[in-house]
VMD Tcl script that builds the backbone (N, CA, C; Angstrom):
set m [mol new atoms 420]
animate dup $m
set s [atomselect $m all]
$s set {name element resname resid chain x y z} {
  {N N UNK 1 A 14.844 7.077 -13.509}
  {CA C UNK 1 A 15.368 7.850 -12.188}
  {C C UNK 1 A 13.660 7.866 -11.775}
  {N N UNK 2 A 13.558 7.723 -10.648}
  {CA C UNK 2 A 12.162 7.937 -9.708}
  {C C UNK 2 A 12.163 9.594 -9.128}
  {N N UNK 3 A 11.453 10.075 -9.304}
  {CA C UNK 3 A 11.146 11.764 -9.110}
  {C C UNK 3 A 10.014 11.808 -7.991}
  {N N UNK 4 A 10.226 12.652 -6.715}
  {CA C UNK 4 A 8.828 13.076 -5.989}
  {C C UNK 4 A 7.991 13.875 -7.095}
  {N N UNK 5 A 6.698 13.630 -6.668}
  {CA C UNK 5 A 5.497 13.913 -7.918}
  {C C UNK 5 A 4.411 14.623 -6.569}
  {N N UNK 6 A 5.139 15.655 -6.046}
  {CA C UNK 6 A 4.501 16.449 -5.095}
  {C C UNK 6 A 2.796 16.647 -4.814}
  {N N UNK 7 A 2.571 17.146 -5.983}
  {CA C UNK 7 A 0.623 17.421 -5.965}
  {C C UNK 7 A 0.155 16.024 -5.489}
  {N N UNK 8 A 0.602 14.787 -6.133}
  {CA C UNK 8 A -0.260 13.883 -5.802}
  {C C UNK 8 A -0.244 13.219 -4.228}
  {N N UNK 9 A 1.014 13.726 -4.039}
  {CA C UNK 9 A 1.640 12.889 -2.512}
  {C C UNK 9 A 0.783 13.378 -1.100}
  {N N UNK 10 A -0.069 12.802 -0.911}
  {CA C UNK 10 A -1.184 12.809 0.140}
  {C C UNK 10 A -0.287 13.130 1.470}
  {N N UNK 11 A -0.624 13.487 2.666}
  {CA C UNK 11 A -0.264 13.597 3.794}
  {C C UNK 11 A 0.562 11.756 4.380}
  {N N UNK 12 A 1.714 11.574 4.300}
  {CA C UNK 12 A 1.706 10.136 4.738}
  {C C UNK 12 A 1.581 9.944 6.180}
  {N N UNK 13 A 1.955 10.794 7.053}
  {CA C UNK 13 A 2.043 10.351 8.538}
  {C C UNK 13 A 0.471 10.015 8.626}
  {N N UNK 14 A -0.682 11.018 8.208}
  {CA C UNK 14 A -2.124 10.739 8.389}
  {C C UNK 14 A -2.397 9.308 7.944}
  {N N UNK 15 A -1.923 9.006 6.882}
  {CA C UNK 15 A -2.233 7.514 6.262}
  {C C UNK 15 A -1.936 6.741 7.071}
  {N N UNK 16 A -0.733 6.959 7.072}
  {CA C UNK 16 A 0.454 5.983 7.819}
  {C C UNK 16 A -0.685 5.419 9.260}
  {N N UNK 17 A -0.956 6.576 10.048}
  {CA C UNK 17 A -1.948 6.261 11.241}
  {C C UNK 17 A -3.257 5.422 11.224}
  {N N UNK 18 A -3.837 5.948 10.325}
  {CA C UNK 18 A -5.012 4.875 9.400}
  {C C UNK 18 A -5.125 3.946 9.112}
  {N N UNK 19 A -4.001 3.695 8.520}
  {CA C UNK 19 A -3.416 2.151 8.164}
  {C C UNK 19 A -3.087 1.263 9.079}
  {N N UNK 20 A -2.544 2.056 10.182}
  {CA C UNK 20 A -1.895 1.116 11.298}
  {C C UNK 20 A -3.156 0.815 12.237}
  {N N UNK 21 A -3.911 1.635 12.365}
  {CA C UNK 21 A -5.045 1.388 13.139}
  {C C UNK 21 A -6.054 0.154 12.296}
  {N N UNK 22 A -6.081 0.391 11.212}
  {CA C UNK 22 A -7.222 -0.767 10.360}
  {C C UNK 22 A -6.052 -2.067 10.053}
  {N N UNK 23 A -5.103 -1.849 9.908}
  {CA C UNK 23 A -4.470 -3.399 9.768}
  {C C UNK 23 A -4.159 -3.900 11.231}
  {N N UNK 24 A -4.090 -3.139 12.402}
  {CA C UNK 24 A -4.070 -3.879 13.380}
  {C C UNK 24 A -5.631 -4.290 14.006}
  {N N UNK 25 A -6.656 -3.835 13.356}
  {CA C UNK 25 A -7.923 -4.182 13.607}
  {C C UNK 25 A -8.057 -5.952 12.783}
  {N N UNK 26 A -8.092 -5.368 11.567}
  {CA C UNK 26 A -8.005 -6.561 10.715}
  {C C UNK 26 A -7.109 -8.223 11.263}
  {N N UNK 27 A -5.859 -7.905 11.420}
  {CA C UNK 27 A -4.774 -8.676 11.976}
  {C C UNK 27 A -5.486 -9.293 13.443}
  {N N UNK 28 A -6.057 -8.561 14.439}
  {CA C UNK 28 A -6.387 -9.002 15.657}
  {C C UNK 28 A -7.959 -9.691 15.642}
  {N N UNK 29 A -8.423 -9.607 14.589}
  {CA C UNK 29 A -9.658 -10.600 14.254}
  {C C UNK 29 A -9.376 -11.796 13.875}
  {N N UNK 30 A -8.210 -12.170 13.264}
  {CA C UNK 30 A -8.001 -13.474 12.367}
  {C C UNK 30 A -7.678 -14.135 13.159}
  {N N UNK 31 A -8.566 -15.507 12.856}
  {CA C UNK 31 A -8.226 -16.972 13.787}
  {C C UNK 31 A -7.296 -17.706 13.348}
  {N N UNK 32 A -5.797 -17.391 13.595}
  {CA C UNK 32 A -4.742 -17.938 13.162}
  {C C UNK 32 A -4.604 -19.522 13.163}
  {N N UNK 33 A -5.317 -20.068 14.161}
  {CA C UNK 33 A -5.257 -21.224 14.492}
  {C C UNK 33 A -6.105 -22.240 13.223}
  {N N UNK 34 A -6.805 -21.588 12.741}
  {CA C UNK 34 A -7.912 -22.607 12.014}
  {C C UNK 34 A -7.316 -21.977 10.529}
  {N N UNK 35 A -6.689 -23.092 9.918}
  {CA C UNK 35 A -5.963 -23.221 8.601}
  {C C UNK 35 A -7.075 -22.857 7.663}
  {N N UNK 36 A -8.100 -23.688 8.006}
  {CA C UNK 36 A -9.183 -23.662 6.737}
  {C C UNK 36 A -9.532 -22.048 6.429}
  {N N UNK 37 A -9.678 -21.060 7.438}
  {CA C UNK 37 A -9.831 -19.956 7.178}
  {C C UNK 37 A -8.769 -19.234 6.981}
  {N N UNK 38 A -7.808 -19.485 7.305}
  {CA C UNK 38 A -6.527 -18.415 7.295}
  {C C UNK 38 A -6.034 -19.185 5.485}
  {N N UNK 39 A -6.562 -20.242 5.153}
  {CA C UNK 39 A -5.807 -20.451 3.571}
  {C C UNK 39 A -7.190 -19.702 2.581}
  {N N UNK 40 A -8.309 -19.824 3.079}
  {CA C UNK 40 A -9.437 -19.042 2.498}
  {C C UNK 40 A -9.127 -17.785 2.247}
  {N N UNK 41 A -8.485 -17.131 3.329}
  {CA C UNK 41 A -8.388 -15.613 3.053}
  {C C UNK 41 A -7.057 -15.224 2.639}
  {N N UNK 42 A -6.474 -15.843 2.004}
  {CA C UNK 42 A -4.948 -15.729 1.740}
  {C C UNK 42 A -4.827 -14.737 0.968}
  {N N UNK 43 A -5.607 -14.747 -0.165}
  {CA C UNK 43 A -5.784 -13.366 -1.258}
  {C C UNK 43 A -6.127 -12.289 -0.290}
  {N N UNK 44 A -7.320 -12.247 0.217}
  {CA C UNK 44 A -7.715 -11.186 1.192}
  {C C UNK 44 A -6.373 -10.474 1.850}
  {N N UNK 45 A -5.783 -11.248 2.849}
  {CA C UNK 45 A -4.664 -10.917 3.375}
  {C C UNK 45 A -3.716 -10.364 2.693}
  {N N UNK 46 A -3.426 -10.827 1.815}
  {CA C UNK 46 A -2.294 -10.213 0.811}
  {C C UNK 46 A -2.439 -8.909 0.395}
  {N N UNK 47 A -3.691 -8.476 -0.037}
  {CA C UNK 47 A -4.199 -7.553 -0.471}
  {C C UNK 47 A -4.794 -6.256 0.423}
  {N N UNK 48 A -5.252 -6.716 1.247}
  {CA C UNK 48 A -5.715 -5.917 2.630}
  {C C UNK 48 A -5.156 -4.506 2.523}
  {N N UNK 49 A -3.717 -4.529 2.823}
  {CA C UNK 49 A -2.750 -3.800 3.096}
  {C C UNK 49 A -2.687 -2.672 1.724}
  {N N UNK 50 A -2.426 -2.995 0.379}
  {CA C UNK 50 A -2.651 -2.366 -0.390}
  {C C UNK 50 A -3.574 -1.591 -1.052}
  {N N UNK 51 A -4.833 -2.440 -0.771}
  {CA C UNK 51 A -6.455 -2.180 -1.083}
  {C C UNK 51 A -6.528 -0.641 0.033}
  {N N UNK 52 A -6.354 -0.839 1.360}
  {CA C UNK 52 A -6.852 -0.025 2.133}
  {C C UNK 52 A -5.455 1.378 1.660}
  {N N UNK 53 A -4.729 0.952 1.571}
  {CA C UNK 53 A -3.590 2.216 1.340}
  {C C UNK 53 A -4.220 2.912 0.268}
  {N N UNK 54 A -4.914 2.092 -0.925}
  {CA C UNK 54 A -4.780 3.029 -2.090}
  {C C UNK 54 A -6.048 3.933 -2.062}
  {N N UNK 55 A -7.287 3.209 -0.997}
  {CA C UNK 55 A -8.397 3.598 -0.658}
  {C C UNK 55 A -8.112 5.261 0.129}
  {N N UNK 56 A -7.294 5.000 1.190}
  {CA C UNK 56 A -7.033 6.319 1.782}
  {C C UNK 56 A -5.929 7.705 1.022}
  {N N UNK 57 A -5.230 6.750 0.176}
  {CA C UNK 57 A -4.579 8.245 -0.521}
  {C C UNK 57 A -5.497 8.571 -1.264}
  {N N UNK 58 A -6.609 7.859 -2.415}
  {CA C UNK 58 A -7.102 8.294 -3.076}
  {C C UNK 58 A -8.035 9.711 -2.737}
  {N N UNK 59 A -8.358 9.239 -1.172}
  {CA C UNK 59 A -9.552 10.032 -0.626}
  {C C UNK 59 A -9.466 11.580 -0.662}
  {N N UNK 60 A -7.723 12.014 -0.683}
  {CA C UNK 60 A -7.229 13.181 -0.461}
  {C C UNK 60 A -6.518 13.265 -1.523}
  {N N UNK 61 A -6.877 12.924 -2.846}
  {CA C UNK 61 A -6.286 13.351 -4.083}
  {C C UNK 61 A -7.244 14.597 -4.573}
  {N N UNK 62 A -6.474 15.411 -5.477}
  {CA C UNK 62 A -7.352 16.594 -6.049}
  {C C UNK 62 A -8.654 16.110 -7.217}
  {N N UNK 63 A -9.605 16.739 -7.227}
  {CA C UNK 63 A -10.513 16.246 -8.265}
  {C C UNK 63 A -9.812 16.143 -9.469}
  {N N UNK 64 A -10.373 14.883 -10.010}
  {CA C UNK 64 A -10.024 14.577 -11.627}
  {C C UNK 64 A -8.407 13.765 -11.382}
  {N N UNK 65 A -7.925 13.717 -10.306}
  {CA C UNK 65 A -6.721 12.802 -10.074}
  {C C UNK 65 A -7.127 11.548 -8.978}
  {N N UNK 66 A -8.184 10.933 -9.242}
  {CA C UNK 66 A -8.890 10.160 -8.671}
  {C C UNK 66 A -8.053 8.477 -8.756}
  {N N UNK 67 A -7.414 8.431 -9.986}
  {CA C UNK 67 A -7.199 6.950 -10.040}
  {C C UNK 67 A -5.887 6.762 -9.122}
  {N N UNK 68 A -5.599 5.336 -8.876}
  {CA C UNK 68 A -4.819 4.807 -7.816}
  {C C UNK 68 A -3.525 5.265 -8.662}
  {N N UNK 69 A -3.244 5.388 -9.639}
  {CA C UNK 69 A -1.623 5.559 -10.329}
  {C C UNK 69 A -1.270 6.789 -9.496}
  {N N UNK 70 A -1.877 8.041 -9.260}
  {CA C UNK 70 A -2.038 9.123 -8.768}
  {C C UNK 70 A -1.621 9.312 -7.532}
  {N N UNK 71 A -1.600 8.213 -6.389}
  {CA C UNK 71 A -1.309 7.892 -5.197}
  {C C UNK 71 A -0.249 7.349 -4.792}
  {N N UNK 72 A 0.540 7.394 -5.651}
  {CA C UNK 72 A 1.820 6.519 -4.768}
  {C C UNK 72 A 2.762 7.782 -4.426}
  {N N UNK 73 A 3.909 7.126 -3.872}
  {CA C UNK 73 A 4.944 7.945 -3.258}
  {C C UNK 73 A 5.898 8.670 -4.007}
  {N N UNK 74 A 6.318 7.481 -5.104}
  {CA C UNK 74 A 7.264 8.381 -6.311}
  {C C UNK 74 A 6.525 7.935 -7.367}
  {N N UNK 75 A 7.200 8.644 -8.540}
  {CA C UNK 75 A 6.831 8.165 -10.118}
  {C C UNK 75 A 7.875 8.445 -10.824}
  {N N UNK 76 A 7.887 7.412 -11.645}
  {CA C UNK 76 A 9.126 7.612 -12.622}
  {C C UNK 76 A 9.190 8.598 -13.414}
  {N N UNK 77 A 9.830 9.225 -14.305}
  {CA C UNK 77 A 9.932 10.506 -15.354}
  {C C UNK 77 A 8.913 9.849 -16.279}
  {N N UNK 78 A 9.490 8.408 -17.007}
  {CA C UNK 78 A 8.272 8.427 -18.377}
  {C C UNK 78 A 6.897 8.307 -17.659}
  {N N UNK 79 A 6.395 7.540 -16.338}
  {CA C UNK 79 A 5.109 7.372 -16.022}
  {C C UNK 79 A 4.716 9.292 -15.947}
  {N N UNK 80 A 5.466 10.059 -15.341}
  {CA C UNK 80 A 5.002 11.069 -14.936}
  {C C UNK 80 A 4.751 12.000 -16.081}
  {N N UNK 81 A 4.976 11.722 -17.383}
  {CA C UNK 81 A 4.336 12.242 -18.692}
  {C C UNK 81 A 3.363 11.851 -19.140}
  {N N UNK 82 A 3.199 10.777 -18.596}
  {CA C UNK 82 A 1.742 10.007 -18.895}
  {C C UNK 82 A 0.627 10.069 -18.111}
  {N N UNK 83 A 0.887 10.475 -16.629}
  {CA C UNK 83 A 0.128 11.060 -15.805}
  {C C UNK 83 A -0.336 12.527 -16.085}
  {N N UNK 84 A 0.515 13.623 -16.417}
  {CA C UNK 84 A 0.282 14.835 -16.687}
  {C C UNK 84 A -0.499 14.961 -17.860}
  {N N UNK 85 A -0.427 14.118 -19.251}
  {CA C UNK 85 A -1.084 13.994 -20.073}
  {C C UNK 85 A -2.620 13.372 -19.724}
  {N N UNK 86 A -2.537 12.723 -18.749}
  {CA C UNK 86 A -3.619 11.390 -18.662}
  {C C UNK 86 A -4.050 10.748 -19.696}
  {N N UNK 87 A -2.980 10.299 -20.335}
  {CA C UNK 87 A -3.108 9.249 -21.362}
  {C C UNK 87 A -2.039 8.031 -20.950}
  {N N UNK 88 A -2.807 7.049 -20.719}
  {CA C UNK 88 A -2.257 5.406 -20.563}
  {C C UNK 88 A -3.339 4.614 -20.502}
  {N N UNK 89 A -3.046 3.461 -21.474}
  {CA C UNK 89 A -4.324 2.344 -21.330}
  {C C UNK 89 A -3.837 1.339 -19.955}
  {N N UNK 90 A -4.650 0.551 -19.730}
  {CA C UNK 90 A -4.685 -0.213 -18.772}
  {C C UNK 90 A -3.172 -0.748 -18.352}
  {N N UNK 91 A -2.499 -1.068 -19.444}
  {CA C UNK 91 A -1.416 -1.511 -19.168}
  {C C UNK 91 A 0.106 -0.856 -19.344}
  {N N UNK 92 A -0.435 0.771 -19.525}
  {CA C UNK 92 A 0.883 1.297 -19.527}
  {C C UNK 92 A 1.652 1.952 -18.228}
  {N N UNK 93 A 0.525 1.952 -17.096}
  {CA C UNK 93 A 1.441 2.733 -16.143}
  {C C UNK 93 A 1.255 1.076 -14.999}
  {N N UNK 94 A 2.009 1.041 -14.175}
  {CA C UNK 94 A 2.137 0.110 -13.128}
  {C C UNK 94 A 2.290 0.664 -11.460}
  {N N UNK 95 A 1.246 0.275 -10.671}
  {CA C UNK 95 A 1.478 0.597 -9.553}
  {C C UNK 95 A 2.554 -0.753 -8.737}
  {N N UNK 96 A 3.525 0.176 -8.151}
  {CA C UNK 96 A 4.463 -1.082 -7.540}
  {C C UNK 96 A 4.978 -0.779 -6.213}
  {N N UNK 97 A 5.020 -2.039 -5.505}
  {CA C UNK 97 A 5.635 -1.793 -3.946}
  {C C UNK 97 A 7.301 -1.666 -4.108}
  {N N UNK 98 A 7.767 -0.831 -3.879}
  {CA C UNK 98 A 9.169 -0.459 -4.027}
  {C C UNK 98 A 10.007 -1.783 -3.106}
  {N N UNK 99 A 9.476 -1.739 -1.783}
  {CA C UNK 99 A 9.680 -2.991 -1.126}
  {C C UNK 99 A 9.004 -3.953 -0.911}
  {N N UNK 100 A 8.830 -5.059 -1.252}
  {CA C UNK 100 A 7.911 -6.029 -1.480}
  {C C UNK 100 A 6.981 -6.380 -0.377}
  {N N UNK 101 A 5.893 -5.821 -0.429}
  {CA C UNK 101 A 5.240 -6.105 0.947}
  {C C UNK 101 A 4.714 -7.461 1.243}
  {N N UNK 102 A 4.660 -8.652 0.638}
  {CA C UNK 102 A 4.378 -9.798 1.115}
  {C C UNK 102 A 5.578 -9.986 2.334}
  {N N UNK 103 A 6.403 -10.033 1.608}
  {CA C UNK 103 A 7.819 -10.382 2.143}
  {C C UNK 103 A 8.441 -9.869 3.581}
  {N N UNK 104 A 8.326 -8.431 3.224}
  {CA C UNK 104 A 8.847 -7.545 4.234}
  {C C UNK 104 A 7.851 -7.030 4.939}
  {N N UNK 105 A 6.666 -6.783 4.901}
  {CA C UNK 105 A 5.723 -6.112 5.684}
  {C C UNK 105 A 4.550 -7.312 6.240}
  {N N UNK 106 A 3.644 -7.766 5.484}
  {CA C UNK 106 A 2.665 -8.633 5.757}
  {C C UNK 106 A 2.903 -9.948 6.418}
  {N N UNK 107 A 3.999 -10.558 6.088}
  {CA C UNK 107 A 4.866 -11.878 6.822}
  {C C UNK 107 A 5.310 -11.349 8.185}
  {N N UNK 108 A 5.903 -10.197 8.702}
  {CA C UNK 108 A 6.509 -9.918 9.423}
  {C C UNK 108 A 5.460 -9.572 10.895}
  {N N UNK 109 A 3.930 -8.616 10.297}
  {CA C UNK 109 A 2.975 -8.158 11.023}
  {C C UNK 109 A 2.169 -9.403 11.287}
  {N N UNK 110 A 1.680 -10.182 10.232}
  {CA C UNK 110 A 1.191 -11.535 10.589}
  {C C UNK 110 A 1.956 -12.696 11.619}
  {N N UNK 111 A 3.357 -12.632 11.627}
  {CA C UNK 111 A 4.202 -13.428 12.698}
  {C C UNK 111 A 3.725 -12.713 13.977}
  {N N UNK 112 A 3.895 -11.261 13.982}
  {CA C UNK 112 A 3.803 -11.201 15.335}
  {C C UNK 112 A 2.287 -11.136 15.762}
  {N N UNK 113 A 1.306 -11.085 15.176}
  {CA C UNK 113 A -0.298 -11.211 15.726}
  {C C UNK 113 A -0.455 -12.664 16.090}
  {N N UNK 114 A 0.234 -13.602 15.230}
  {CA C UNK 114 A 0.435 -14.882 15.220}
  {C C UNK 114 A 1.023 -15.314 16.815}
  {N N UNK 115 A 1.886 -14.789 17.284}
  {CA C UNK 115 A 2.723 -14.990 18.192}
  {C C UNK 115 A 1.867 -14.212 19.422}
  {N N UNK 116 A 1.034 -13.462 19.429}
  {CA C UNK 116 A 0.132 -12.223 20.568}
  {C C UNK 116 A 1.241 -11.373 20.669}
  {N N UNK 117 A 2.250 -10.698 19.807}
  {CA C UNK 117 A 2.980 -9.812 19.880}
  {C C UNK 117 A 3.055 -8.639 19.513}
  {N N UNK 118 A 1.740 -8.771 18.574}
  {CA C UNK 118 A 1.490 -7.580 18.015}
  {C C UNK 118 A 0.886 -6.475 18.446}
  {N N UNK 119 A 1.520 -5.203 18.123}
  {CA C UNK 119 A 1.277 -3.879 18.940}
  {C C UNK 119 A 0.939 -2.859 17.691}
  {N N UNK 120 A 0.634 -1.992 17.854}
  {CA C UNK 120 A 0.150 -0.605 16.464}
  {C C UNK 120 A 1.418 -0.364 16.195}
  {N N UNK 121 A 2.180 0.111 17.465}
  {CA C UNK 121 A 3.775 0.857 17.134}
  {C C UNK 121 A 4.347 -0.140 16.514}
  {N N UNK 122 A 4.304 -1.913 16.303}
  {CA C UNK 122 A 5.275 -2.658 15.648}
  {C C UNK 122 A 4.843 -2.356 14.070}
  {N N UNK 123 A 3.505 -2.223 13.645}
  {CA C UNK 123 A 2.740 -2.385 12.590}
  {C C UNK 123 A 3.552 -0.863 12.230}
  {N N UNK 124 A 3.027 0.179 12.439}
  {CA C UNK 124 A 3.319 1.653 12.433}
  {C C UNK 124 A 4.915 1.648 12.200}
  {N N UNK 125 A 5.866 1.147 12.810}
  {CA C UNK 125 A 7.180 1.267 12.441}
  {C C UNK 125 A 7.630 0.550 11.070}
  {N N UNK 126 A 6.723 -0.586 10.955}
  {CA C UNK 126 A 7.059 -1.487 9.989}
  {C C UNK 126 A 6.619 -0.530 8.378}
  {N N UNK 127 A 5.393 -0.043 8.537}
  {CA C UNK 127 A 4.828 1.129 7.407}
  {C C UNK 127 A 5.622 2.211 7.197}
  {N N UNK 128 A 6.232 2.640 8.233}
  {CA C UNK 128 A 6.740 4.075 7.872}
  {C C UNK 128 A 8.213 3.529 7.106}
  {N N UNK 129 A 8.751 2.514 7.513}
  {CA C UNK 129 A 10.062 1.936 7.133}
  {C C UNK 129 A 9.775 1.406 5.648}
  {N N UNK 130 A 8.799 0.781 5.510}
  {CA C UNK 130 A 8.727 -0.125 4.291}
  {C C UNK 130 A 7.870 0.202 3.404}
  {N N UNK 131 A 6.582 0.527 3.443}
  {CA C UNK 131 A 5.648 0.843 2.759}
  {C C UNK 131 A 5.872 2.127 1.852}
  {N N UNK 132 A 6.432 1.807 0.617}
  {CA C UNK 132 A 6.598 2.830 -0.113}
  {C C UNK 132 A 6.285 2.429 -1.621}
  {N N UNK 133 A 5.494 3.119 -2.604}
  {CA C UNK 133 A 4.986 2.450 -3.781}
  {C C UNK 133 A 5.342 3.873 -4.762}
  {N N UNK 134 A 5.436 2.945 -6.002}
  {CA C UNK 134 A 5.716 4.007 -7.199}
  {C C UNK 134 A 4.860 3.701 -8.591}
  {N N UNK 135 A 4.569 4.787 -9.060}
  {CA C UNK 135 A 3.956 4.597 -10.314}
  {C C UNK 135 A 5.161 4.401 -11.372}
  {N N UNK 136 A 5.221 3.270 -12.365}
  {CA C UNK 136 A 6.074 3.391 -13.303}
  {C C UNK 136 A 5.539 3.126 -14.852}
  {N N UNK 137 A 6.153 3.216 -15.736}
  {CA C UNK 137 A 5.518 2.867 -17.026}
  {C C UNK 137 A 5.912 1.692 -17.173}
  {N N UNK 138 A 4.990 0.752 -17.645}
  {CA C UNK 138 A 4.911 -0.648 -17.744}
  {C C UNK 138 A 5.153 -1.503 -16.640}
  {N N UNK 139 A 6.419 -2.488 -16.866}
  {CA C UNK 139 A 6.901 -3.048 -15.458}
  {C C UNK 139 A 8.354 -2.942 -15.022}
  {N N UNK 140 A 8.691 -1.416 -15.034}
  {CA C UNK 140 A 10.054 -1.040 -14.940}
  {C C UNK 140 A 10.662 -1.412 -13.635}
}
mol reanalyze $m
mol bondsrecalc $m
mol representation Tube
mol addrep $m
């Protein structure tokens, strides 16, 4: 069961607004017609949204809780126990996107950018609907 872990949940609306702006600026500057550049940037394109989300979320977490695993929207009961105790190893907790970001967010917004139809509102709608993360114990 995944339950809400309120104290670690930052203001989602503010984060979505900032993510929207950063993602719009990032995608607007990509030369989609340059295949060499786009292939070289594949990993960066795939990680940009998640990394930006983590940076923004961590910035509003309370002192002593700056690990990215505290920055998710949801947390499983097992992971919650480990988080409260601050006892886990590198493989004990997993940061996961509940809705696969590559297929359901990144591909959609890149397609819109490639076709010249990208807007901040389109990105924001995608993020509000589809950007949900969870901290889980292991790979549950």
